[in-house]
C-alpha positions in Angstrom: 71.9 64.2 206.0 73.3 65.3 208.9 76.1 64.0 210.4 76.6 63.4 214.4 78.4 60.0 215.3 76.2 58.6 212.6 73.9 60.2 210.1 70.6 61.5 210.9 67.9 62.6 208.3 67.2 66.6 207.8 64.0 68.3 208.7 63.4 69.0 205.0 64.2 65.6 203.9 61.3 64.5 206.8 58.9 66.9 205.9 59.6 66.2 201.7 61.1 63.2 201.2 61.6 62.0 197.6 58.8 59.5 197.6 56.5 61.9 198.7 57.4 64.7 196.5 56.9 62.0 193.6 53.3 61.7 194.7 53.4 58.5 197.1 51.4 59.4 200.1 52.9 59.5 203.6 51.0 56.4 205.1 51.8 54.2 201.8 55.5 55.4 202.2 55.4 54.1 205.7 53.8 50.9 205.1 56.2 50.2 201.8 59.7 51.0 204.3 58.1 48.5 206.8 57.3 46.1 204.3 60.6 46.0 202.9 62.1 45.6 206.2 60.1 42.5 207.0 61.4 41.1 203.6 64.9 42.0 205.0 64.3 40.4 208.4 62.6 37.2 206.6 65.6 36.9 204.2 67.9 37.1 207.4 66.2 34.4 208.9 66.1 31.9 206.2 69.6 32.5 205.4 70.6 32.2 209.2 72.3 35.4 209.2 73.7 37.2 212.1 71.1 39.8 213.7 73.6 42.6 213.5 73.8 42.5 209.9 70.0 42.4 209.5 69.6 45.5 211.6 72.4 46.9 210.1 70.7 46.4 206.6 67.1 47.6 207.6 69.0 50.9 209.1 70.3 51.4 205.5 67.0 50.7 203.9 65.5 53.3 206.1 67.9 55.9 205.4 68.0 55.2 201.6 64.4 56.6 201.4 65.5 59.9 202.8 67.5 60.6 199.5 65.7 58.6 196.8 62.3 58.1 195.7 60.6 55.0 195.6 59.5 55.6 191.9 63.3 55.1 191.0 64.1 52.0 192.9 62.0 49.0 194.2 61.8 48.1 197.6 62.6 44.5 196.8 65.7 45.2 195.3 67.0 47.9 197.6 66.2 45.3 200.3 68.4 42.7 198.8 71.0 45.2 197.9 71.2 46.5 201.6 71.3 43.3 203.1 74.1 42.1 201.1 76.1 45.4 202.1 75.4 44.9 205.5 76.7 41.4 205.6 80.1 42.8 204.2 80.1 45.3 206.6 79.5 43.1 209.8 82.1 40.6 208.0 79.7 37.4 207.8 79.1 38.0 203.6 76.4 35.9 202.1 76.6 34.1 198.7 75.0 36.2 196.1 73.5 33.2 194.6 71.6 32.2 198.2 70.5 36.0 198.9 69.1 36.1 195.5 67.2 32.3 196.1 65.8 33.2 198.9 64.6 37.0 197.8 62.6 35.1 194.7 61.0 32.7 197.3 59.8 35.8 199.3 58.9 38.0 196.1 57.0 35.0 194.8 55.5 34.4 197.9 54.2 37.9 198.4 52.6 37.9 194.5 50.7 34.9 195.6 47.7 36.5 196.2 45.2 34.3 198.6 47.6 34.1 201.9 46.1 30.9 203.0 46.2 29.2 199.7 48.7 26.7 198.6 51.9 28.1 197.6 54.5 25.9 195.9 58.3 27.8 195.1 58.9 27.4 191.6 62.7 27.7 191.7 64.2 29.6 188.9 67.1 28.2 186.4 70.4 29.6 187.0 70.8 29.9 183.3 67.5 31.8 182.3 66.9 35.6 182.3 65.1 35.8 185.8 68.5 34.9 187.8 70.3 37.2 185.7 68.0 39.9 186.2 68.1 39.7 190.1 71.7 39.4 190.2 72.0 43.0 188.1 69.4 44.2 190.5 71.5 43.1 193.5 74.5 44.6 192.0 72.9 48.1 191.3 71.0 48.0 194.5 74.3 47.8 196.6 76.0 50.2 194.3 73.0 52.9 194.7 72.8 52.4 198.4 76.5 53.3 198.8 76.4 55.9 196.2 73.4 58.0 197.6 74.5 57.7 201.2 77.9 59.3 200.2 79.6 56.0 201.4 78.6 56.8 205.2 77.4 53.7 206.2 78.1 53.7 209.6 75.6 52.4 212.0 75.3 52.3 215.7 72.9 49.4 217.1 71.1 50.2 220.3 71.2 46.7 221.9 74.4 47.5 223.9 73.0 50.9 225.2 69.9 49.2 226.4 71.8 46.9 228.7 73.4 49.5 230.3 70.4 51.5 230.7 68.4 48.7 232.3 71.3 48.6 234.6 71.2 52.1 235.8 67.3 51.8 236.2 67.9 48.6 238.5 65.6 46.8 235.6 67.9 43.9 234.8 66.4 41.8 237.4 62.7 41.8 235.3 63.4 39.8 232.5 60.1 40.5 231.2 61.1 44.2 231.0 64.2 43.7 229.2 62.7 41.1 226.7 59.8 43.3 225.9 62.2 46.3 225.3 64.3 44.5 223.3 61.3 43.5 221.1 60.4 47.1 220.7 63.9 48.0 219.5 63.8 45.1 217.0 60.1 46.4 215.7 61.7 49.9 215.5 63.7 48.6 212.7 60.7 48.7 210.6 60.3 52.5 211.0 62.5 55.2 210.1 63.2 56.3 213.9 67.1 55.1 213.6 67.2 57.6 210.9 65.8 60.3 212.7 66.7 60.0 216.5 69.7 59.3 218.0 70.0 55.9 220.0 69.4 57.1 223.6 66.1 58.4 222.5 65.1 55.2 220.9 66.2 53.2 223.7 64.6 55.4 226.1 61.2 55.2 224.1 61.7 51.3 224.1 62.1 51.1 228.0 59.3 53.6 228.3 56.8 51.3 226.4 57.7 48.2 228.1 57.7 49.4 231.8 54.2 51.2 230.8 52.8 47.7 229.5 54.2 45.9 232.4 53.0 48.8 234.8 56.5 49.5 236.3 57.4 52.7 238.4 59.9 54.9 237.2 60.4 58.2 238.5 58.4 60.5 235.9 57.7 63.9 237.5 60.1 66.8 236.9 62.8 67.4 237.8 63.2 63.9 238.4 62.4 62.2 235.1 64.4 58.9 234.4 64.9 59.5 230.5 66.7 62.8 231.4 69.4 60.7 232.8 70.0 59.8 229.5 69.7 63.1 227.5 66.3 62.1 225.9 63.7 64.9 225.5 60.3 63.9 226.2 59.0 65.0 222.7 61.5 62.6 221.0 60.9 59.8 223.0 57.0 60.2 223.0 57.7 60.5 218.9 59.5 57.3 218.9 56.7 55.6 220.5 54.1 56.7 218.1 56.3 55.3 215.2 56.5 51.9 217.1 52.8 51.8 218.2 51.3 52.2 214.5 53.4 49.2 213.3 50.7 47.4 215.4 47.5 49.1 213.9 45.1 47.0 212.2 45.4 47.3 208.7 42.7 46.3 206.0 42.9 43.3 203.5 43.0 45.8 201.0 46.0 47.9 202.4 48.0 44.6 202.7 47.3 43.6 199.1 48.1 47.5 197.7 51.7 47.1 199.5 52.3 43.7 198.7 51.9 45.0 194.6 54.1 47.7 194.8 57.6 45.9 195.2 59.2 47.3 192.0 59.4 50.6 190.8 57.1 49.6 187.7 54.6 48.6 190.2 54.6 52.0 191.6 54.9 54.2 188.7 51.7 52.0 187.5 50.1 53.0 190.8 50.9 56.7 190.4 49.3 56.7 187.0 46.2 54.9 187.9 45.9 57.5 190.8 46.5 60.7 188.6 50.1 61.7 190.7 52.9 63.0 188.7 
């Protein structure tokens, strides 16, 4: 991964990610990344974890898949390890047992096929194999995230930058615009953009989406393009917008069930064998 103020994926890593090299289609990899980040977000809410730790975990999770294949590690285990590591980095550590309990709940709920059915969580025994298996998976996942990212876990979050940019554009009086742009930044955590583009570009994309949806006019005609104030390239800004908007596309029930059935490396390997991939 290339290094500026924080690591970004190289062009080769983007074009040929390890998962794609192992036969996982690009759209499926994108959906698995997004679902893994949703699990991190849901776990953060249940654990009442700080937003900075949850966001950091999602960014580390996204970076991890540019250096490792989903055939080697499950998105559930890596998400759990990333959140555990991020809680230490942001100095709001979680108890290992609490994190394991929450992820066990989330994984059981995902495996419960009918979404509208009656789901009842069956807590695991702290002296059973299931608990120790998850504990081992958590320790290994945290270690692998550190190892494969070369212990380079520095993360720059976009929220302070957004506030500064909204002030420069004189938009702080529009609470709807600020709130919507903030929401787009949070949604973008489910995409790889924080591992692909610098923060000014991502923030510019969030502002662009917010102002266009709210019909707020900003100078957009060359040579007076507002995003150029922040050294953002139009093509990059537009690309980030595309990543975010794809999150909102309608997915079939079959696609959603396929993703929920591929949370472990064994599930991924089984899917690859059934579909004739290497």
